[in-house]
Every structure is written in structure tokens, then in C-alpha cells.
N, C-alpha and C positions, 0 to 999 in steps of 0.2 A: 504493500500500500504506500510505501514511502515515495516511490517514483511518481505515483499518481498525485500525491500531495504536493510534490515538487512542481509537477505540471500545473496544478491548480494555482500555486503561488506565483509561478511564472506568468500565468495569464493575468492575475491580479496586478502584478508589477507592470504589465504592458497596458494596463487600463481596461482589461476585458474581464467581465464578471463570469466566473465558471459556473454560476447558478443564475443565468440570465432569464428574464421573463419579458423580452422585448420583441419577440417574433410571433406573428400570427400564422395559423394554418388555414388553408382553404378547405381541406378535406381530411377526413380520417383515411388511413391507408386502405382499409377494407372498402371504403366508399368511392375510391377512384374509378372513373369511368373506363370502359374498354377503349383501347387506343388503336391507332393504325398499326398494321403489321410491318413495322419498320425495324430492321436489324441495326441497332445502334453500334454494335461492335464492328460493323463493316464501314461505318462512317469515317472518312479521313479526319485527321485532327483539326484541319482548318475548315471543316464543313460548316456551312451556315444553316441555322434553323430558321425557317420561314417565320416572319413576324406574326403571321396569323395563327401559328400553332399555339393552342392554349397552354398557359403556364399554371402550375400547381405548387402549393406550399404544404409540406407534410412534416410530420415529426414522429420519431419512434426510437426504440433502443437499438444501438449498434451491436450486432452479434457476430459479424464476420467482415474481414477485409481481404480482398484478393487484389494483389498488385500485378499490373501487366505493363511494366516499363513506364511509358508516359501516360498511363491511364490506370484507374483504380475502379473496382467495384466494391461498394459498401452495401452491406445487407442490413436493412432495418426491419424490426418487428413492431407492429402497432397493436391497437386494441383488437380483440377477438383472434389474436394469433396471426393476423394478416402480415405477409412478408412483402418487401419491396426492395429492388436493387437500385442503388444510386450509381450512375456512371459519371465519373469525374475525369476530365482531361487536364494534362499538365499545363496547357496554354491558359487555363483559368488559374493563374498563378497564386493569387491570395487564397482562394478556396482550397487549392491543392496543398498549400502550405498548412492551412488549418487542419486538413485531414490527418497530417502527421502528428498532431497534438491530441488526437482522439484515442481513447482506449475502449476495448470491448466493455459493453455495459453502459457507456455514455448515452445520454438522451440527446439526439441530434435533430436539427431542423434543416430542411433542404428545399430548394426552389428550382423549378425548371419545367420543360415540356416532357410529356409522357410518351414512351415508346414501348415496343415489345422486342425482345431478343429473338434469335433464331429458334430457341426452344419454347417460344411463346410466353416467356416470363415478362411481367411488367418491369419497366426500368424508367427511372427519371434521370434525364440528362441535367446535371447540376449546371446552373447558369446564373450569372450575376442578375441581381434585381435592379432594374433601371428606375430611377426616380429623379425628381427635380434637383436634388442635391448631388446628383451623380450616381454611379453604380456602387452597390455593396455586394459582398460575396454571397453566393447562393448556398453557402454551407455555414452552419453556426452550431456551436455547442450551447445547449440549454441547461444541462445538468451534468456535472462531472461525477462519475462513479468512482468514489474513493476506494471502495472495496472491490477486489476482483470478483467476477462471477464464480459461484461454486460450480463444480462439475457434478457428475452423477455420484462421485465418491466424495468423502470428506476432504476438507482443506487440511493442509499440513498443520499438525499441532492440535487439531481438534480431537476430542476423545469420545464424543457421542456416536451412536450408531447411525447408519445411513438414514433410516426412517426418522430418527430422532431430530437430526438437523432440519429435515424437511418440515416437520411439524412446528419446531421452535422458530424457524425462519421461513414462515409461509411465503413471505414476500420474495425471498430468494428461490424457494421451491417453484413458485409460479413463473419466475423468469426462466429457470432451467427446464421446467416441465409445463409448457403453456396449456397442455390438456387439462391441468388441474383447474384452471379458471373456467373451462367448459363445464365442469361439474357444478361450480357455483352458479353459472348462468342457467343451467338446467334446474338447479334448486330454486332459483328465482322464478322460473317458468312454472314449477309445481305450485309455489305459494300464490302466484298471480292467478293461475287457473282455479285454485281452490276458492279464492275470493270471488271470482266470477261465478263459479258454480253455486255458491251459497247466496251471493247477492241476487242472482237471477231467480232464486226460489224464495225471496222475501225475507231472508235472514238479516239480522242487524248485527254488525260488528261492534263489539264493545271492548273497552279496556278495563280490567279489574285490578284489584290491589296486588302488589307483589310482597308487601310487608303486612303480616297478619298477626294478631295476638294469639290465635289458635292454629293448630296444625291439623288440616283435614283435607279430604278429597281424594286421598290415595293412601296406600300402605307404603310409607317411605319415611326415612329419617331426614329431618329438616336441617338446614343451616340456621343458626341463631345469631341474632344481632341485638343491639341495644340502641334505643332512641333517647338521646340525652335530654331533649327539650321536655319530654313527658316522663322521663325516668321509667321507660317501659321496655321490657324484653319482648322481642318480636321474632317471628319466623319468616324466612324467605319461602314463598309459596311452593308447595309440592304438586299443586294442581290448581286449575281455575274453576273447578266444579261447583263448589258451594256458592261462590259469588254469582256465577252465571245462573244458578237455579234461583237465587234471590231475585235476579232480574226477571225470570219467568214468573215468579210470584207477583212481581210488580206490574206485569202486563205485557212484557215483550215475549210473545209466544214463540218466536224463532230467533235465536241469538247464537253468536259464535265469537270465539276469540282465538287469534293466532298469537302466541306469546312464549316468553321464556319461562322455563320451569327449573327448579333447583332442588336436587336431592343429594343429601350428604352420604353418598354411597360409593361403591368401588368403580375402578377404571377397567375397561375391557374393550374388546373389539366392538361391542354392542352397547356400551354404557359410557356416558359422559355426565358428570355431575350437573352440568348446565346444558340444557337441551331445549328444543322448540317443539311445541305441540299445537294442534288445533283441537279445541273442544267445541261441540255444538249441541244445542238442545232444542227440541221441537215439542211444543204442547200438542196434546190430543193425538199422540203417536205412540207406537209400541216399538220394542226392539226388533220385531219382525219388519216394521216399516224401515228401520235404519239399515237392515241388511240389504233391502232393495236399493236404498239410497247409496250405500257404500259400494255396491257393485257398479252402479252407474258412475260414481265419482272416480273409482280406481280405473275403470275402463277409459274414462276421458283423460285422466292424467297420464296414463301410459301412452295413449295415442298422441297427446300433445308433446311428450318428451321424446318418444322413440318412433313415432309414425306407424306404430303397430301395437297390437294388444298381446302379442306373444313375444316373450323375451327370454334371454339366457341370464342366469345369475350364478357366477362362479362355476362350480361343477354341475349345476342343475340346468339342463337344457329344456327349452320349450315350456316355460312357465306361462300359463294362459291367464291373463288378467281380463277375461271377457266373461260376460254373464252366460249362465248362472254359476255362482260359486257353490261348492259342496257345503251342506249344512248337516251337522251331526251333534248329538249330545255328548258330553264328556264321558258319561257312563258307557255309551255305545262304543266310543272310540277305545276306551280302556279294555272293554270286553273283546273288541276286535284284535287288539294287540296281545291280550292275555286271555285266551279262551278258557283257561282254568280258573279265572277269577270268579268269585261267587257274586256275579252281577246278573240280575234278572233281565229277560228280554223286554219285558214291559216296564211298568212303573216300579220304583224302588220298593221292595218288600221289607217287612220288619226283619225277616231272616237275613236278607242282604245287609241291612243296616248293622246288624250285630256281627256278621261274619267277615265283612270286608276289612275291618281293623286287624283281625287276627291274620288274615291272608297278607295284608300289607307288611306286617311285622315279619312274617316268614320270608317274603321275597326281597324286602328292602333292608332287613336287619335291624332297623330302628324306625319306628313309626309312631305317630300320635294315636292315642286310643279313640280319637274322635273321627267319625266316618268321613266328614267333609275334608279334613286335612289329609286323610289317607287317600281319598279319591284323587285329590289334586297332586299328591306326591307320586302316585302311580302314573298319572297322566304325564307329569313332567319327566319321569324316568323313561317310560316306554313309548310314548305317543308323540310328544311335542316335536322332536327332531325329524319325525317321519312325514310331517305335514308339508309337503313341498308345493303342491298345487293349492290355490287359495281355498281355505276351509274355515267356515264359521263354526266354532266350538261353542255349543249352547248349554244352558241349564247348569250353572255353577252352584255349588253348595252355598247355602245362606251364610254359613259361618265365615267364609272368606270373602263375603260381599256385603259389607256393612252399609252401603248406600243404595243397594238394589231392591227393587220391589219383589216381594215373595210371590212365588207361583201359586195361582189360585187352587190348582189341583193338589199340590204337595208343597207346603210352606217350608219344607226342609231345603228346597232349592229356590233359586231366583230366576227371573226372566233376564238373562244376561248372555252375551256372547263375547268371545275374543276371536279376532281374525288372525289366522296363522298363514304365513306364506314363507316358503323355503325354510321351514322349521323355526321361524321366529314370530313372536307376537307383533303385529303391526297396528292393531286397533282394539279398543275395549269399549263395550257399549252395554247399556241395560235400560229396561223400563225403570224409571226412577221411583224410589221410595218417597211417598208424599204423605204418609201417616205420621203426624208428629209424635204420637205416643210410641209407636214402633221405633221411630228414629231415636227417641230418647233411650229406649232399651238397648239399641245397638251401640249408642255412644257409651252407655254404662258398661257394656261388655268390653268395649275398646279400652275404657279407662282401667278396668280390672286387668286386662292383658298388659297394659303399659306398666302397671304396678308389679306385675310378675316378671318384668324385664324385657317386654317386647318394645324395642325402640321405634318400631315402624307403626305402632298402633296410633289411632287418631286421638286427638283431644276431644273432650266434651265441649260441644259448641251450642250453648243455650240460645244464642241469638238466631242460629239457623233453625232450631226447633221452633222458636217464636215466629219466624217467617213462615214455616209450614203451617202454623196455627191460623194464619190469615187465609190459607188455602192455596195450594199449588195445583194447577190442573194436571190431569194425567199427562205425563211427559216421558219422552225417551231422550237419552243423551249418549254422546260418544266422544272418545278421545283418540287421536291418531298421532303417533310420533313422526314428525316431519323428517327428522334425521334418518331414522330407519327406512322410511318410505323412499327417501332420496337414495340411500344405499341400494335399495332394491331396483329402482328405476334407472339408476346410473351404473349398475353393476360394480359397486365398490365394496371391497371386502371388510373395511373398517370404518367405524363411525368417525374416526379422525380424518378420513378422506373426504367427508362431506360437511365438516365444520371448519370454517376458515382458521380459527385459532382454538384448537382443542386444549383441554386441561392436561398438563404434563407434570411429571415430578420435577422439582427444582433442579436447575443446572448449577454449575459452579458459580459462586458469588464473586469470584475474582473479576475485576473490571477488564474489559477488552483492551488490548494494546492499542495505542493511538496510531 
């Protein structure tokens, strides 16, 4: 970096700012029009360009320089990964001299007419800019890159792994791997299409609190903070659910929020403590209605991002995100995977209720004595990873669903589904519990679980129960993890590849060398 700093200082000494902001562009590189099929490399050095030839001013990052005696080709990359060659001739003395002060990674401005090479590549012939005060060079440095560009391997002296530097220095990763930015553009398409989808159906987008006195809406451990002005301990939200349902009580029958969620949990390929979700709620609907809606949404998003509804994800070929998706109960799926499990073909019998915990202890080695927890544990062990094609897993046990409406036929289960694709949960939905007395009982059970050491159990939220006492219409709600959905639609193996700045373990605290 020392030679680059010396170059920057030499420019300052000569009265030129190495971080200038005095040149305008006429076009982004990707937006340049098609040009005449003229081979600029065959032009003689003294060739004149017709005055009627359009001139363009562009800017981008310098990635390569090819010298050809009295001519040079400079390769610029602009937004959206668009590339452009700059053709510079020695007769353009001042611009040619300026090119010798450029380093790879510099942000460069160029001006001139546009041509195409023999290979059909766009090329800009660098030409002086004519004005009332005379001519000025058609090549200028806008920003000096003090630090050399990283390669696909680590820079000398760095100790982190290859993936580690990519995530810590996402800005450098995007320079070296322009395809990374394409993932973030596709993510933006997903969010934009989601908004259109729900706006077109009369949903209202609302922003709810991120700091709350209680912890609720999901089974998760919160981040905690303190508000000095009120001397109040608060939680960063682990879900938007309870506030959005308060809005339904208030009369917004269709509501959604796209926002950040914070859960004080582990790091993995599929988990980041800070992530983005959409939650939406619809009055006078059931979870069956949301299955239909979800199929339509996923089909539209996949088509918008990939131009098709059949995709590949890592080793899984031909994942079909087109209607209809499979629908099956959790009990039926466990029975399918474990035919010897004591699960009835029809409704859950009392004999099944008593026998399943015994069976779970035999096959899992350690299991809860409670039926609902055993059923979920068997599902997670033997079923979850096998659900490659989109599958709605329905009818969860009530004990693991503290905010869901009980099933009218069997209150030991709730009207809930989770959508699994390529073995991962992508969405969670249910018909909402709107009985305030039932909700209070569920909160009491959560409080007892917290006292027994369950750090993911919810707090008792009396204000939410009070809201339900005013009357919440029958409602269905759903949450979708946008990060995991982006992984699926963009074929990315890690959640860190779809979040611009994922959470990482601390790196060395030593300051970088100047």
C-alpha cells in the first residue's frame, strides 16, 4: 500500500485531488447504447473521429490494463457487473501520462466516442473534452484505491480463512466476486415482489416496535437492553406477531410487516442472530386459506427471480415451486417415516397418546414424557430433512404452539402448518388464538416453563390479553424468513451469502497497518 500512498501524495503535490468529485457521467456502463461495428484496434494512431460521432462520459473500477506499445486498453467495471474497454493512444499525451498513475482498483472517469472491437466488445476511445477554456484530458482519477484488491486467496499476512475475509470485507468480496451483488439484487426483487403481492390484495404495511418490555411471539431467547430515560429493561423483538395482531384488533383486517428480527441464538449455515422476516395477518381467514395464498406467493416469487417455477438447490434437482404443494399432518409424516411407531391412521387415540412417549424414548434414547414434545422430536429426527419438495406440515401439538388456535375436533392439536422445502422450514402459519382466557392459560404455562429454565419461553403479556378482550376477529397469520427464502431462490448454501454483513466472531483487535 505504501507505493499507492506515495502516488496519492504525488498527485496532491501536483495540485490534483486523488479523491476528486468534479467529473460528471452521461451514462452508466450497462446503459451505453449499441455502437457501430467499428474495429478501433485497426485505426491508425493519427485517425480522426468524425465530429458527429456521439461522445460519452462513464466511470467505473479499473480491473485490468493491457499495454500495446503506443496504445493501452483499460478495463472498467461498472454497476451490475457491466464491463467496458477504454482505448487510449499515446498521441493523447496528458491522458496517456495519467494512465501510468493508475492502479488496479482505482475509480476512473473516461470520455470519448463508443466503438466495438473485432470481437464485438464495446470500447470507448479516450478523447480530450473540448470546452470554452480549452481541452482537458478525457481520462481522470476519481478515487485512489489505497489498498490493493484481494485475490481469491488471502492477502499476505492475513490469518483468517478464505470465506472469513469475504464475509468480514463484503465490500472487497463484491469487487472480486461481482456475482455476489447479483444475489443482493435478487433479494431486493423478492422483497419488492412481496410488497406488490400483498399491496395488491389490500394488505396494509405497518411498522411495529423493535424494543418491547415483554418477550413474545416466538420461542426464542431475546437480546436485552436498557433504556436510560425510563430506567426500563427492554427486549429486542423476536417476532412482530403480537403487535400486528393488536392492529387486527384495532380494525386493520389485513396487515403485514417486513422487518428485522433479533434472536440471541447460535450461528450456523441457516441461522443469523439478526435476520429479516415478513409476517402477515388476515381477518376472517383460516390457515387453510394461507396455504393457498402461500402457494401463489412462492410461485410468483420464483418466477420473478428465476423465470421458472422449477429450480435446483445445491444437490437437490428439480424442486417444483408450483401449485399445488403437498399437505400432510405431522402424525402422518412420522408414521410414514417410522411404520413401527404407535400412531393411528385416523384421529389420535388415547392409546397412541400414552404409547408414543414410550416409543420415542426407545428410539431417541432421551425423550420428554409429554406426547407433543415426543411427536415433534421424532419429526425433527426422521422426517424434516427428507422434505425436499414443498410440503405443508399440518396439525402441530398444542403444547409447542402457545399462540395457535386449538383444533375444534381435538384440542390437543392446533390449526397450524410449517412449510418445508429442501429439508428446511421456510414459513410458519396458524389460525390465531383469539380467546383471551385460553391465551392467559398459555402464557401461564410459558411462565412456568421459563421458571424451570426454558430461556426461549415467552413472557406473560397482560396487555395482549387485554387487547383480545376487546375482540379479535377470527384471523390467520404467517411468518416467512426472507433470508432462507433468498437462499432457496438464489441457490446459496449459507445464510451468510444472502446477508450483506452477517454476524461473525470477532477478528483481531490489532489496528490495521497504515
